[in-house]
C-alpha positions as CSV (number, residue, x, y, z in Angstrom):
1,M,0.0,0.0,0.0
2,T,2.8,2.4,0.9
3,K,4.7,1.7,-2.3
4,E,1.6,2.4,-4.4
5,I,1.0,5.8,-2.7
6,V,4.7,6.7,-3.2
7,E,4.5,5.8,-6.9
8,R,1.3,7.8,-7.4
9,M,2.9,10.8,-5.7
10,R,6.1,10.4,-7.8
11,R,4.1,10.3,-11.0
12,H,2.3,13.5,-9.9
13,F,5.5,15.4,-9.2
14,D,7.2,14.1,-12.3
15,A,4.2,15.4,-14.3
16,Q,4.5,18.7,-12.4
17,T,8.2,19.0,-13.2
18,E,7.6,18.4,-16.9
19,L,4.7,20.9,-17.0
20,R,6.9,23.5,-15.2
21,E,9.7,23.1,-17.8
22,R,7.2,23.5,-20.6
23,V,5.6,26.6,-19.0
24,L,9.0,28.2,-18.4
25,D,10.1,27.5,-22.0
26,L,6.9,29.0,-23.5
27,S,7.1,32.0,-21.1
28,R,10.7,32.8,-22.2
29,K,9.6,32.6,-25.9
30,V,6.7,35.0,-25.3
31,I,9.0,37.4,-23.4
32,R,11.7,37.3,-26.1
33,A,9.2,37.8,-28.9
34,S,7.5,40.7,-27.1
35,A,10.8,42.5,-26.4
36,R,11.9,42.1,-30.1
37,A,8.5,43.6,-31.1
38,I,9.1,46.7,-29.0
39,T,12.6,47.1,-30.3
40,A,11.3,46.8,-33.9
41,M,8.6,49.5,-33.1
42,H,11.2,52.0,-32.2
43,R,13.1,51.5,-35.4
44,G,9.9,51.5,-37.5
45,D,10.2,47.9,-38.6
46,S,6.5,47.0,-38.9
47,K,7.1,43.6,-40.5
48,T,9.1,42.4,-37.6
49,V,6.6,43.9,-35.2
50,K,3.8,41.9,-36.7
51,E,5.8,38.7,-36.8
52,M,6.9,38.9,-33.2
53,L,3.5,39.8,-31.8
54,T,2.0,36.9,-33.7
55,E,4.7,34.6,-32.2
56,A,3.9,36.0,-28.7
57,Q,0.2,35.5,-29.2
58,A,0.8,31.9,-30.3
59,G,3.0,31.3,-27.2
60,L,0.3,32.6,-24.8
61,A,-2.3,30.5,-26.5
62,E,-0.1,27.4,-26.1
63,L,0.5,28.3,-22.4
64,K,-3.2,28.3,-21.9
65,N,-3.5,25.0,-23.6
66,V,-0.7,23.1,-21.8
67,T,-1.9,24.3,-18.4
68,K,-5.5,22.9,-18.8
69,S,-4.5,19.9,-16.8
70,D,-3.6,22.2,-13.9
71,P,-5.1,25.6,-14.2
72,L,-3.3,26.9,-11.2
73,W,-0.2,27.3,-13.4
74,M,-2.0,30.1,-15.2
75,E,-1.6,32.2,-12.0
76,S,2.1,31.4,-11.8
77,G,4.9,34.0,-12.0
78,A,6.1,32.6,-15.3
79,V,2.7,33.0,-17.0
80,Y,2.2,36.4,-15.5
81,S,5.6,37.6,-16.7
82,A,4.7,36.4,-20.2
83,Q,1.3,38.1,-20.1
84,Q,3.0,41.3,-18.8
85,E,5.6,41.5,-21.6
86,Y,3.0,40.7,-24.3
87,G,0.6,43.3,-22.8
88,E,3.4,45.9,-22.8
89,A,4.2,45.3,-26.4
90,M,0.6,45.5,-27.5
91,I,-0.2,48.6,-25.4
92,V,2.9,50.5,-26.7
93,Q,2.1,49.6,-30.3
94,E,-1.5,50.9,-30.0
95,L,-0.6,54.1,-28.1
96,I,2.1,55.0,-30.6
97,A,0.0,54.1,-33.7
98,R,-3.5,55.2,-32.7
99,D,-3.1,56.9,-29.3
100,R,-5.6,54.3,-27.9
101,L,-5.3,52.3,-24.7
102,L,-6.1,48.6,-25.1
103,T,-8.1,47.1,-22.2
104,P,-7.3,43.9,-20.3
105,E,-10.3,42.3,-22.0
106,K,-9.0,43.1,-25.4
107,L,-5.6,41.7,-24.6
108,K,-7.1,38.7,-22.8
109,I,-4.8,39.0,-19.8
110,P,-5.6,39.4,-16.1
111,F,-5.7,42.7,-14.3
112,Q,-2.4,42.4,-12.4
113,P,-0.1,41.7,-15.3
114,Y,-2.0,44.3,-17.3
115,L,-1.3,47.0,-14.7
116,N,2.4,45.9,-14.4
117,A,2.6,46.1,-18.2
118,L,1.1,49.6,-18.2
119,A,3.7,50.7,-15.7
120,D,6.5,49.4,-18.0
121,V,4.9,51.2,-20.9
122,A,6.0,54.5,-19.4
123,G,9.7,53.8,-20.1
124,E,9.0,52.9,-23.8
125,L,6.9,56.1,-24.2
126,R,9.9,58.1,-22.8
127,R,12.2,56.4,-25.3
128,R,9.7,57.4,-28.1
129,A,9.5,61.0,-26.8
130,L,13.3,61.3,-26.8
131,D,13.5,59.9,-30.3
132,L,10.9,62.5,-31.4
133,I,12.9,65.3,-29.7
134,R,16.1,64.2,-31.5
135,A,14.1,64.2,-34.8
136,D,13.0,67.8,-34.0
137,D,9.4,66.7,-33.6
138,V,8.7,68.5,-30.3
139,A,4.9,68.4,-30.9
140,G,5.0,64.6,-31.2
141,A,7.1,64.5,-28.0
142,E,4.4,66.6,-26.3
143,R,1.8,64.0,-27.3
144,M,3.9,61.2,-25.8
145,L,4.3,63.2,-22.6
146,K,0.5,63.7,-22.4
147,T,0.0,59.9,-22.9
148,M,2.5,59.3,-20.1
149,E,0.6,61.6,-17.8
150,D,-2.6,59.7,-18.6
151,V,-0.9,56.4,-17.8
152,H,0.5,57.8,-14.5
153,E,-2.9,59.1,-13.5
154,L,-4.5,55.8,-14.2
155,L,-1.9,53.8,-12.2
156,M,-2.2,56.2,-9.3
157,S,-5.9,55.4,-8.9
158,F,-4.9,51.9,-7.7
159,D,-4.0,52.5,-4.0
160,Y,-3.8,48.9,-2.7
161,P,-1.4,47.2,-0.4
162,D,1.3,44.8,-1.7
163,A,-0.9,41.8,-0.5
164,I,-3.4,42.8,-3.2
165,L,-1.2,44.4,-5.9
166,P,2.4,43.3,-5.3
167,G,5.0,46.0,-6.2
168,M,2.4,48.6,-7.4
169,K,3.6,51.4,-5.2
170,R,7.2,50.9,-6.4
171,R,6.0,50.9,-10.0
172,Q,3.9,54.1,-9.4
173,D,7.1,55.8,-8.0
174,M,9.1,54.6,-11.1
175,V,6.5,56.0,-13.5
176,R,6.4,59.3,-11.7
177,G,10.2,59.5,-12.0
178,V,10.2,58.7,-15.7
179,L,7.4,61.2,-16.2
180,E,9.3,64.0,-14.5
181,K,12.5,63.3,-16.4
182,T,10.7,63.4,-19.7
183,R,8.9,66.6,-18.7
184,G,12.3,68.2,-18.0
185,D,13.8,67.0,-21.3
186,L,10.8,68.3,-23.2
187,T,11.0,71.7,-21.4
188,T,14.6,72.0,-22.4
189,A,13.7,71.1,-26.0
190,L,10.9,73.7,-26.1
191,R,13.2,76.4,-24.8
192,Q,15.8,75.5,-27.4
193,Q,13.2,75.5,-30.1
194,K,12.0,79.0,-29.1
195,L,15.6,80.2,-29.0
196,E,16.3,78.9,-32.5
197,R,13.1,80.5,-33.9
198,A,14.0,83.9,-32.2
199,L,17.5,83.7,-33.8
200,E,16.0,82.9,-37.2
201,R,13.6,85.9,-36.9
202,A,16.6,88.1,-35.9
203,K,18.5,86.9,-39.0
204,K,15.6,87.7,-41.3
205,R,15.2,91.2,-39.9
206,S,19.0,91.9,-40.2
207,K,18.8,91.0,-43.9
208,R,16.1,93.5,-44.7
């Protein structure tokens, strides 16, 4: 009797080990594809963006499928990390392309990884704003700043302890810091733009 119980438990934990390895492998694939999609967005490579997001979506679908035998795995850190990275990539793409915020329901991911993804989005929007400033598109950078402010405001409305939303207060502070840095960079760019326009007007007047 004891031997039979031991064998049943061993089969259970062997299956759990195999499932864990599969979940971790798929999670890493989704995270890599999502990160590559974001990198491609910043360099304007729409083909790679589409390919990587499709790969990430397929990985998430497979994660859902392989965890059917033990749905608790869908609430594991590995799955949440994959959902978070995928959510970040999709949100960034939609905000940059159409200035529209995708919902958790549209992305088909739970609320917690969605909010974590939204916090990480701020860093990508800052990167986009700096690229626009370097391209002398200050108006575009201002739009990115406004979007960052909206994201920050949304995140600040979730005032819950770590037991409910782990790490949210730290993420809120991070987003606030990124927002303030970007606001400072944009202020400097606007001043530079005004100075250059004033000098250009002065040159034109001197030629008359």
